[in-house]
N, C-alpha and C positions, 0 to 999 in steps of 0.2 A: 151323250154316250154313243159310241160307235157300236155297230152290230157286230162286226167280226174284225179281229186283228190277226196279224201274222208275225211270227217270231222264227227266225232262221238260225240254226246253229248246227255244229257237227256233234256236239255232246259227247266228246271222246275223253272222259266220261262225263255224264250229267253230274253237275256238282251244286253245292249249296248256293252259290251265286246265281246260277240258272233258276233255281228254284224260287229264290227271293224276287228276281225279276218277274217271273211268271205270276207270283203272288200279287205284284203291284199291277201288272197288266190286266188281269182278270177283274180287277175292280174298276176298270175303265170300259170294258166291253162285254158284250153278251156272250160271244163265243171267241175261241182262240184256235188258231191253226199253227201248229208247230211243225216246221220243216226241218227234217233231219237230213242235213246235206252230206254230200260226198257218200251217199248210201252204198255205193258199189265197192267202197274201200273197207277192208279189214285186215287183221293180221299184219299191220305195219306199225312201226314206232309211233308215228303220228296219228294213225287211225287203227288202233288195236282191236276195237270191238265191231261186230257186225251190225248192220242196220236193225236186225231183229233184237239183238242185245240192247241196243241204244233204245229202241221203242219200249222195250220192257223196263228199262232203267227209268225212263220218263213216266210211263204209266204207274209203275209202282210208287215212285216219289210222290206224284201227285195224289194217288189214292192215300197214301200214308199221311200226307198233309191234310187230307180233307177237301181237297179241291175237286169239284164236281166233274168227273171225266165225261159225262154225257155232252158237256159244252166244249170239249176239246177234241180237235182233229190232230192226230199225229201222223205225218206223211213222210215217208222217205223219198228222197229225190237224188238222183245220181247227178254227178257234175257233168256239165256239157263242154267245159274248158273254152268257152267263147263268151266273153263279157257281154257282147251285143245280143246274145241269145239267152243268157241265163235267166233274166226276169220273166221272159216269155215262157221259159220252161217251168219256172215256179207257178206262174199263173196257170199254166196247162195241167199242173198236177194238183192244184189247190181249188177248193171252192172259193167263190168270190169273197174278196176281203176288202175292207174299208181304209185300214191303216196298217203300216208296217212299223215294227218296233225294231230298230237297229241301232247299235253303236259302232259296228265295224265300218270304217269309212268307205270302203268300196261298196258294200251292200247298201249303205245310206245313199250314196251317190247314184248307183245304178237304178235303184227304185224311184228316186226323186226324179231323175232324168226321164224315167218312163211315165211320170205324171202321178205317182202315188203319194199320198200324205205320208210323211215318215217322221217318226218321233224317237229321239234318243231317250234311252233310260239310264239313270245313273248306275255306274258300275258298283257292285257290292264287294268291297274289300278285295279288289282285283289283285292285290299283292298276294292274296292267299288263294282266292278262288279262280284259278285259271287252269284249264284242263291240261296244258302243257306242264305246268309246275306239278300238278297232281301225278301225272305220268312219270315225271322225273323222281318224284318222292318215292313212288312205287319201286322204281328201278334201283334207287339208293337205299331201299329198306327203311325208309323213314316213315313216320306216322302220317298217313294219307287219309285214314278212314273217317276222321272228324270233318273233313272237307267236303264230304259227299253225304246225301241222306243215308241213313242207316240201311234202308232197303236197297240202295245201290251198292253200298259196300258188301252187303250179304250177297247179292247177285254176282258181283265181281269175284267174290271168294268161291260161289258156287259153280262158276264156270271156269275157274282157275285163271281168271283175267290177269291177276298179278303174276302167276307163273308164266302165263303167255307173253307178258311184257318182257319178263326176264329172258325168256327163250328168244324173242325177237331181237334182243339186243346182243346176242351171242353172235360170234363169227366162227368160221371153220378153221381158224388158225390155231 
C-alpha cells in the first residue's frame, strides 16, 4: 500500500466518474492529494467554475459519500503553460506523494518522465461522465444533474452555475 497518491483534474464540474475513481484510489493508499488544475480560470465555457467552487464541490461530494476528508488534501494549482515546468509546479504545491493516478496521456507521460510511478485507472462510463459533455447538457437544457453527485448539483444551482454557463455562451450580436 502506498502512503500518498496524487490525482489531477480540472473538475469543471466534479462528476460521478471522478467520484468513482477516487473511491477506487482511496482503497489503495493512506492519503490522497487532489490537484484542482487550471485554478486561475473561471467564468469561461471550458472553465466555468472558480477554484473555490470546485474545492467545495469535491469536499461536499466526498463528505456525502462518507470518504474521510481528514486523509484528503485538495489543492488548487494554476496553469504554468510550460510542460517542462508543470510537474515541478505540482510537486511544489503538493505534499510529497508516492504514486500518481492519471489517465490523461500527457499527464501520464510528464509524471513518468519525471520519475514518478504512474497508474492508470479505468474510466467510469466515459461516454456519460465527461465534464465537457455535462457542460454541454447544461447549455442545451438537457438532464445533467444525475451525472454529478447530488451535493454538486445543488451547489451548481445555489451559485447559479447553470445560468452562468448560459450567460457565458451568449454573444453581443
